[in-house]
DOFI-305241 format. One line per field, with one value per residue (C-alpha): residue number from 0; x, y, z. Coordinates in Angstrom, 2 decimals. Each point is the difference from the previous one (the first is absolute). Example, Ala and Ser with C-alpha at 12.3 -4.5 7.8 and 13.67 -1.06 7.14 Angstrom:
# DOFI-305241
nr = c(0;1)
X = c(12.30;1.37)
Y = c(-4.50;3.44)
Z = c(7.80;-0.66)
END
This chain:
# DOFI-305241
nr = c(0;1;2;3;4;5;6;7;8;9;10;11;12;13;14;15;16;17;18;19;20;21;22;23;24;25;26;27;28;29;30;31;32;33;34;35;36;37;38;39;40;41;42;43;44;45;46;47;48;49;50;51;52;53;54;55;56;57;58;59;60;61;62;63;64;65;66;67;68;69;70;71;72;73;74;75;76;77;78;79;80;81;82;83;84;85;86;87;88;89;90;91;92;93;94;95;96;97;98;99;100;101;102;103;104;105;106;107;108;109;110;111;112;113;114;115;116;117;118;119;120;121;122;123;124;125;126;127;128;129;130;131;132;133;134;135;136;137;138;139;140;141;142;143;144;145;146;147;148;149;150;151;152;153;154;155;156;157;158;159;160;161;162;163;164;165;166;167;168;169;170;171;172;173;174;175;176;177;178;179;180;181;182;183;184;185;186;187;188;189;190;191;192;193;194;195;196;197;198;199;200;201;202;203;204;205;206;207;208;209;210;211;212;213;214;215;216;217;218;219;220;221;222;223;224;225;226;227;228;229;230;231;232;233;234;235;236;237;238;239;240;241;242;243;244;245;246;247;248;249;250;251;252;253;254;255;256;257;258;259;260;261;262;263;264;265;266;267;268;269;270;271;272;273;274;275;276;277;278;279;280;281;282;283;284;285;286;287;288;289;290;291;292;293;294;295;296;297;298;299;300;301;302;303;304;305;306;307;308;309;310;311;312;313;314;315;316;317;318;319;320;321;322;323;324;325;326;327;328;329;330;331;332;333;334;335;336;337;338;339;340;341;342;343;344;345;346;347;348;349;350;351;352;353;354;355;356;357;358;359;360;361;362;363;364;365;366;367;368;369;370;371;372;373;374;375;376;377;378;379;380;381;382;383;384;385;386;387;388;389;390;391;392;393;394;395;396;397;398;399;400;401;402;403;404;405;406;407;408;409;410;411;412;413;414;415;416;417;418;419;420;421;422;423;424;425;426;427;428;429;430;431;432;433;434;435;436;437;438;439;440;441;442;443;444;445;446;447;448;449;450;451;452;453;454;455;456;457;458;459;460;461;462;463;464;465;466;467;468;469;470;471;472;473;474;475;476;477;478;479;480;481;482;483;484;485;486;487;488;489;490;491;492;493;494;495;496;497;498;499;500;501;502;503;504;505;506;507;508;509;510;511;512;513;514;515;516;517;518;519;520;521;522;523;524;525;526;527;528;529;530;531;532;533;534;535;536;537;538;539;540;541;542)
X = c(-13.00;2.78;3.40;3.04;2.04;1.72;-2.01;2.41;-1.40;1.10;1.81;2.12;2.79;0.52;0.97;2.95;1.13;-0.08;1.91;2.65;0.50;-0.19;0.91;2.39;2.26;-2.65;0.37;-2.21;1.48;-1.41;0.54;-0.53;-1.45;3.35;1.70;2.17;-1.05;-0.29;0.49;-1.15;-1.12;-3.23;1.89;0.97;-3.47;-1.52;2.35;-0.93;-3.72;0.34;1.66;-2.80;-2.61;1.63;0.05;-3.72;-0.75;2.04;-2.14;-3.08;-1.34;-2.52;-1.68;-2.54;1.60;0.53;3.45;0.30;2.71;0.59;2.94;1.61;1.29;2.97;1.31;-1.29;-3.53;0.22;1.14;-3.22;-1.94;1.30;0.50;-3.41;-2.07;2.33;-1.00;-3.70;-0.32;-1.32;2.16;-1.88;2.02;-1.12;0.38;2.05;-1.24;-3.52;-1.28;0.96;-3.68;-0.23;3.16;-1.42;-3.26;1.74;2.39;-2.83;-2.55;2.49;0.79;3.72;2.06;3.45;1.02;3.22;1.00;2.77;1.98;-1.36;-3.41;1.13;-1.65;-3.28;0.04;0.86;-2.97;-2.45;1.38;-2.42;-2.93;1.14;-2.06;0.93;3.71;2.19;3.45;1.71;2.98;2.14;1.28;3.61;3.00;0.82;2.17;-2.96;-2.78;-2.23;-0.62;-3.45;-1.84;0.24;0.58;0.80;2.65;2.42;-0.86;3.58;0.24;-3.08;1.58;3.40;-1.59;-1.62;0.91;-0.65;-1.17;-3.74;-2.62;-2.72;-3.45;-2.37;-3.63;-2.99;0.97;-3.22;1.27;0.59;3.50;-0.15;-2.37;-0.05;-2.38;-1.55;0.92;-3.15;-0.85;-3.57;-0.52;2.43;2.43;-1.21;2.19;0.60;1.16;2.11;0.59;3.10;-1.85;-1.05;3.51;1.73;-2.47;0.54;3.78;-0.26;-1.87;2.63;2.69;-1.88;0.78;-3.45;0.45;3.03;2.48;1.94;2.93;3.41;1.75;-1.75;1.44;-3.09;-0.06;-2.91;-1.33;-3.58;-0.01;-0.07;-2.85;-2.07;-1.93;3.05;2.06;-2.28;1.10;3.60;1.81;-1.79;0.33;3.69;0.70;-1.97;2.20;3.21;-0.01;2.45;-1.75;1.18;-1.68;0.33;-0.83;-1.30;1.63;-2.61;1.05;0.80;3.76;0.25;-2.12;1.93;3.32;-1.22;-1.39;3.37;2.21;-1.97;-0.70;-3.71;-2.05;-3.43;-1.73;-3.43;-1.55;-2.87;-0.04;1.24;3.21;0.77;-0.79;2.69;2.34;-0.35;0.31;3.42;1.06;-1.29;1.67;3.41;1.70;2.50;-1.46;0.94;-3.36;1.56;1.16;-3.58;-0.68;-3.75;-2.10;-3.42;-1.75;-3.35;-2.16;-3.01;-1.79;-1.63;-0.29;3.33;0.01;0.72;2.92;1.78;-0.51;1.23;3.04;1.18;-0.23;1.32;2.91;1.00;-1.40;-1.97;-3.32;-2.61;-2.30;-3.17;-1.65;-3.21;-1.11;-0.82;0.57;-3.00;1.62;3.38;0.49;0.70;-3.05;0.82;3.33;0.68;2.11;-0.37;-1.48;1.77;-2.43;1.22;3.64;-0.70;-1.63;1.89;1.45;-2.90;-2.44;1.88;0.03;-3.78;-0.14;2.52;-1.98;-2.85;0.14;0.68;-1.93;-0.80;2.64;-1.06;-1.86;-1.86;-3.41;-1.44;-3.15;-1.76;-3.60;-2.47;-1.73;-2.77;2.56;-0.35;3.10;1.30;1.72;3.78;0.67;1.54;-3.14;-1.42;1.15;-1.34;0.74;3.01;-0.40;2.52;0.26;2.77;2.12;1.95;-2.99;-1.44;-3.30;-0.34;1.84;1.71;-2.45;-2.91;0.40;-2.17;-2.30;-0.49;2.18;-0.82;-3.16;-1.89;2.35;3.19;0.90;1.81;-0.90;3.28;-1.40;1.68;-1.75;1.54;-0.31;1.09;0.81;-0.43;3.55;-0.62;2.00;-1.37;-0.06;-0.89;-2.05;-0.46;-0.77;-3.77;0.12;2.16;-1.73;-1.37;-3.63;-0.70;-3.33;-0.72;3.40;3.19;3.29;3.15;2.13;2.87;0.04;-0.05;2.85;2.12;-0.59;0.94;3.26;0.98;0.53;3.72;-0.65;-2.17;1.57;-3.22;-3.73;-3.28;-3.57;-3.08;-3.65;-1.67;-3.77;-1.55;-3.57;-0.62;2.33;0.00;3.81;2.84;3.75;2.57;3.63;2.50;3.63;3.46;2.44;3.56;2.59;0.73;-2.68;-2.91;-3.38;-3.19;-3.59;-0.63;3.15;-0.93;-3.59;1.22;2.43;-2.80;-2.41;1.85;0.20;-3.44;-3.60;-1.11;-2.66;2.65;2.08;0.32;-2.02;2.94;3.64;1.46;3.73;1.42;3.48;-0.74;-2.79;-1.09;0.63;-1.04;2.61;0.31;0.63;-3.49;-1.60;-2.11;-3.01;-2.16;2.37;0.04;-3.81;-0.03;2.72;-1.80;-3.62;-0.51;1.82;-2.23;0.09;-0.11;-3.46)
Y = c(39.17;-1.94;-0.63;1.82;-3.05;-0.64;-2.24;-2.42;-3.16;-3.36;-1.54;-3.13;1.92;1.89;-3.28;-0.80;3.64;0.05;-3.29;1.18;3.29;-1.02;-3.71;0.02;-2.74;-2.52;-3.16;-2.02;-3.49;-1.92;-3.59;0.10;-2.58;-0.12;-1.11;2.81;2.04;3.73;2.67;3.55;2.90;1.94;2.81;-2.38;-1.55;3.46;0.76;-3.24;0.56;3.47;-1.50;-2.53;2.73;1.90;-3.17;-0.54;3.58;-0.50;-3.09;2.20;-1.31;2.53;0.64;-2.72;-2.51;-3.44;-1.60;-3.68;-1.94;-3.75;-0.07;-1.16;2.11;1.79;3.56;0.35;-0.89;2.49;2.70;-0.58;0.75;3.57;0.77;-1.09;1.60;3.00;1.14;-0.53;-3.40;-3.10;-3.02;-3.29;-2.66;-3.31;-3.17;-2.46;-2.91;0.34;-2.28;1.23;0.60;2.33;1.89;0.38;1.34;2.47;1.48;0.55;1.17;2.55;1.07;0.13;1.83;-1.17;-3.27;-0.43;-3.58;-1.94;-2.39;-2.99;0.80;0.38;-3.27;0.97;3.42;-1.56;-2.37;2.72;2.84;-0.61;0.36;3.30;2.25;3.35;-0.49;2.04;-0.46;-2.89;0.66;-2.76;0.97;-0.80;1.17;-0.59;-3.04;-1.83;1.22;-3.04;-0.92;-1.52;3.35;1.53;3.74;0.22;2.51;-0.18;2.10;1.15;1.24;2.16;1.55;0.54;2.23;2.35;2.78;-0.24;3.61;0.24;2.35;-2.30;1.21;1.28;-1.11;-0.84;-2.48;-1.92;-1.11;-3.74;-1.27;-3.81;-2.80;-3.43;-2.80;-2.39;-3.67;-0.92;-3.16;0.36;1.62;2.39;2.05;3.51;3.09;2.14;3.47;1.81;3.74;2.01;1.29;-3.44;-1.37;2.78;-0.22;-3.76;0.58;2.34;-2.72;-2.67;2.20;0.65;-1.72;-1.57;-0.99;-2.04;2.19;0.38;2.42;1.04;-2.51;-2.97;-2.36;-1.44;-3.41;0.54;-3.49;0.98;0.56;3.41;-1.39;-0.80;3.13;2.24;-2.20;1.09;3.61;-0.59;1.53;3.30;-0.04;-0.95;3.01;2.16;-0.98;-1.03;-3.66;-2.35;-2.37;-3.52;-1.41;-3.78;-0.11;-3.38;-2.05;-0.40;-3.38;-0.33;-0.30;3.14;2.06;-1.16;0.87;3.43;0.73;-0.84;1.70;3.27;-0.05;0.33;1.17;-0.12;-2.20;-0.64;-3.04;-2.46;-3.08;-2.41;2.05;-0.42;-3.70;-0.32;2.17;-2.30;-3.11;1.20;0.47;-3.46;-1.64;1.61;-1.46;2.34;3.14;3.02;1.67;2.41;2.07;1.00;3.62;-0.10;1.86;0.19;-2.05;0.88;-2.96;0.70;-1.20;-2.78;-0.79;-0.75;-3.37;0.39;-2.39;2.58;2.76;-2.24;-1.25;3.44;1.22;-3.11;-0.84;3.38;2.73;1.40;1.77;-0.94;2.81;-1.63;2.30;-0.11;1.74;-0.59;1.53;2.19;1.50;0.90;-2.58;0.58;0.56;-1.62;-0.74;-2.21;2.18;-0.56;2.63;1.08;-2.10;-3.12;0.40;-1.61;-3.07;-3.29;-0.88;-2.30;2.78;2.41;-2.56;-0.32;3.69;-0.36;-2.87;2.40;2.16;3.23;3.18;2.85;2.60;3.63;0.58;-3.31;-0.51;-3.50;-1.74;-3.35;-0.58;-2.86;-1.74;2.63;2.82;1.18;1.01;-2.65;0.64;0.35;-1.92;-3.15;-2.04;-0.33;-0.32;2.10;1.35;2.33;3.44;2.83;3.58;2.56;2.23;-2.93;-2.34;-0.44;1.55;-2.06;-2.18;1.11;0.55;-0.53;-3.77;-1.45;3.03;1.92;-1.49;2.39;0.17;3.21;0.96;-0.67;-3.38;-2.59;-3.65;-1.91;-3.50;-0.99;-1.28;1.27;0.75;3.37;0.25;2.97;1.24;-0.08;-3.13;-1.83;-3.78;-1.42;-3.14;-0.63;1.31;0.32;-2.55;-2.41;0.04;-3.43;0.09;-2.98;-0.40;3.72;0.95;1.18;-1.91;1.97;-1.80;2.40;-0.89;-3.71;0.41;1.93;-2.62;-2.83;1.69;-0.03;-3.77;-0.72;-2.26;2.47;2.22;1.62;-0.51;1.02;-0.48;-0.03;-0.73;-3.02;-0.57;-1.94;-1.40;1.08;2.89;1.72;0.07;-1.66;0.73;-2.05;0.54;-0.27;-0.35;0.17;-1.85;1.20;-2.02;-3.22;0.64;-2.29;0.83;-2.03;1.19;-1.08;1.70;3.32;-0.11;-0.83;2.93;2.36;-1.28;1.97;3.18;0.58;-0.57;-3.61;0.79;1.79;-3.18;-0.97;-3.02;-1.29;0.64;-0.28;0.00;1.59;0.76;3.69;2.56;2.32;3.71;3.16;2.15;2.00;-3.02;-0.47;-3.42;-0.65;-1.57;0.04;-2.57;-2.04;-0.06;-1.24;-2.57;-1.43;0.49;-3.79;-0.70;-2.05;1.06;-2.84;-0.72)
Z = c(7.77;-1.74;1.53;-1.29;-0.94;-3.30;-2.30;-1.61;-1.60;1.41;-2.98;-0.28;-1.74;3.28;1.71;-2.22;-0.02;3.80;0.24;-2.47;1.81;3.66;-0.11;-2.97;1.35;1.10;-2.03;-2.29;-0.37;-2.95;-1.13;-3.74;-2.36;-1.80;3.21;1.42;3.02;-0.70;2.65;-0.44;2.17;0.06;-1.74;-2.81;-0.11;-0.39;-2.92;-1.74;0.64;-1.55;-3.09;-0.25;0.32;-2.86;-2.09;0.65;-1.03;-3.17;-0.74;0.19;3.30;1.27;3.38;0.67;-2.40;1.47;0.06;0.95;1.79;0.20;2.35;3.25;2.88;-1.54;-0.16;-3.57;1.03;2.84;-2.44;-1.91;3.18;0.08;-3.69;-1.29;2.75;0.11;-3.49;0.72;-1.69;1.78;0.86;-0.42;1.88;-1.51;2.05;-2.12;2.13;-1.35;-2.72;-3.50;-0.77;3.01;-1.00;-3.50;1.46;2.34;-2.57;-2.48;2.58;1.34;-3.60;0.75;-2.63;1.12;1.67;2.00;0.76;1.71;-2.19;1.95;-1.48;-3.61;-1.04;1.65;-1.67;-3.37;0.25;1.02;-2.17;-2.92;2.41;1.52;-2.23;1.61;0.78;-2.35;1.57;1.78;2.25;1.54;3.44;-0.81;-2.00;-3.66;0.79;1.56;-2.29;-0.64;-3.62;0.60;0.08;-3.45;0.06;3.71;1.08;2.93;3.04;0.57;-3.59;0.62;3.08;-1.62;-2.61;2.53;2.41;3.73;0.08;0.47;1.33;1.24;-1.05;2.68;-0.14;2.17;2.74;-0.68;-3.39;-0.43;0.74;-0.25;-0.91;1.65;-0.82;2.51;-0.12;-1.90;1.94;-1.27;-3.40;-1.67;2.10;0.86;-0.08;3.10;-1.00;2.60;0.10;0.90;3.07;1.24;-0.55;1.92;2.90;0.14;0.05;2.99;1.87;-0.78;1.57;3.25;3.29;0.03;-3.65;-1.11;1.90;-3.27;0.28;-1.26;2.27;-1.64;-2.57;-1.69;-1.66;-2.38;-0.70;-0.78;-3.79;-1.62;-2.10;3.11;1.05;-0.48;2.35;2.84;-0.52;1.12;-3.03;0.57;3.79;-0.20;-2.20;2.43;2.96;-1.77;1.06;-1.68;-2.41;-0.83;-3.12;-0.51;-3.72;-1.21;2.79;2.73;1.39;3.69;-0.52;-2.14;2.37;3.06;-1.62;-1.06;3.46;1.55;-2.61;0.04;3.76;-0.63;2.98;-1.59;-2.54;-1.49;-1.65;-0.17;2.30;-2.69;-0.34;3.69;-0.09;-2.68;2.08;3.01;-2.16;-1.16;3.63;0.94;-3.00;0.60;3.07;1.59;-1.59;2.12;0.56;2.50;-2.98;-0.73;0.99;-0.64;2.55;-1.64;-2.65;-1.56;-0.95;-2.20;-3.10;2.00;3.69;1.69;1.77;3.70;-0.45;-2.20;2.57;2.83;-1.85;-1.10;3.57;1.76;-2.32;-1.39;2.27;-2.95;0.57;-2.59;-1.07;-1.22;-2.53;-1.97;-3.14;-3.62;-3.41;0.67;3.14;-1.58;1.80;3.71;2.20;3.35;1.73;3.01;2.26;3.75;2.30;3.23;2.05;-1.79;1.04;3.37;-1.56;-0.14;-3.40;-0.86;0.79;-2.25;-2.79;0.41;-0.96;-2.81;-1.51;-0.70;-3.12;1.87;0.64;-2.38;-0.71;-0.18;-3.26;0.06;1.57;0.43;1.15;-0.24;-1.06;0.18;-2.88;0.19;-0.30;3.60;1.95;2.39;3.35;-0.03;3.19;-1.45;0.57;-3.51;-3.60;-2.81;-3.46;0.19;-1.57;-0.40;-1.18;-0.18;-2.27;-1.44;-0.43;-3.50;-0.97;-3.18;-2.48;-3.20;-2.87;2.38;0.18;2.74;0.16;3.24;2.74;2.86;2.06;0.63;2.84;-1.98;1.50;-2.10;0.65;0.13;-0.38;3.27;3.10;3.23;3.68;1.41;3.69;2.31;-0.72;-3.75;-0.81;-3.02;-0.10;-3.37;0.28;-3.72;-3.41;-0.32;-2.83;2.05;3.39;0.95;1.12;2.21;1.78;-0.16;1.46;-1.71;0.11;-0.81;-2.56;0.77;3.70;-0.83;-2.51;2.47;2.69;-2.36;-1.06;3.66;-0.28;-0.48;-3.02;-1.92;-2.64;-1.24;0.50;-1.58;1.17;-2.22;0.64;-1.57;-0.24;2.87;0.09;3.60;0.80;-3.42;-0.10;1.86;-0.14;-1.90;1.01;-2.89;1.07;-1.53;2.28;0.51;-1.95;1.85;2.62;0.79;1.49;-0.22;-0.23;3.59;1.30;-1.57;1.21;3.50;-0.19;-1.04;2.66;2.70;-2.09;-1.51;1.01;-0.34;-2.58;-2.11;-0.40;-3.68;-1.02;-2.03;-0.94;-3.50;-0.78;-3.16;-1.35;-0.50;0.29;-2.83;0.46;-1.76;-1.70;3.24;2.22;1.40;0.22;-3.08;1.67;-3.11;-1.49;3.21;0.12;-3.57;0.70;3.04;-1.09;-0.10;3.26;2.29;3.63;2.55;1.35)
END
């Protein structure tokens, strides 16, 4: 017997319609590439998205066609989110921080028909334009006065909208149709496309708005630092429309000073970003004597993309009263899979005990199932005692890559192997110990490079740290600690090893310490350890 409920498909167009109707005065604040800050409401954003949708239809964009963006966090980019998916096409957000060869590969592999780009990327688009074999139209996300001359034949975005009506009847179709396409970072081999559906996106948005999710609501002013080209900005544009939260979009200015000023000016209560963003945020505070940090209204900050150093969690809480939500996920999980909220039993713990919980990557939200397995594929106990390969499944977890790249990615029971090594405790909290390709195997035991890195960053002279394994004639591998010191700070090899000796097991201590001016990162802010292993492949560990 079926229930007697209405069967309405879960479509992204319903989000912007809901926001325009029931949160019409909530603001979107956007710093543009041209310079001025633009303010508009969800009602106005909906009207502009409708005009864009009509322009796309006039271009001949059909359901299933791919439309690319190379853009920062601005209102125009957000309009693409709703207009492209709203007409049944697929938005391919391309990461402009990738190597040009990777951007070339993605745009052609996705077979994008139209490419929208910010004016800061005009030179990049001009250089790659002859290689984009499927792109028919180029649109600069600007007005006629700022239309770049480098891209021959490009039209101004505002001219497109000016020619259209904001009246639209969004098409209705199967909620399982594709809505957006994001490519992995491609640290090994070519990037692979993860194809999200309207259904998976809406379900993920519900989760973000729950109390055990990100607690996102109408009362929030959200400083959206995580890029719109990075796994759909962790789902925040969709979830914000769902609940009517105010959105503050920083455009191309992601330095600590700009973010601090925006957070203060717009009274932001909530923000999201990778660890390197917050390191820059704190550096601005440290470098600006007399800065009035009491004006910050932040309550919650989500740190994801890579493991948050404990020092970041401690400083946010100690100096600013901000609760850090550690989250874990990946492109293949839309991306949020686990979130580090505290349970009622943790409220009575001392602050250090609570931070111990926050330093983990969180526990699964409803919709996500997790487990860890051994090298033989057998399930391992979830009691926090052992590490294993982390596997996930759920309605917003991928079941394959675009165009079948990579072959079958699920096992017989539908589990996706994440490539992460983790422990899971009895309460379901995940603690990543490494990527499977980065774990250091020493004398038959595993050393967590992530734990070592987080411990090293706790030293007051350390700005950033990375740990890699180097070959060892007896132990198979031993850790090398690579450190970027804070400007003007000093710390010797011996001082750092002594610092670590009270924080990690003795046999985990790095065999050596190397100092560098900067560490390489992927386009999404993660440490690029393949490059570090190549850079230090001839490094001789002390006997």
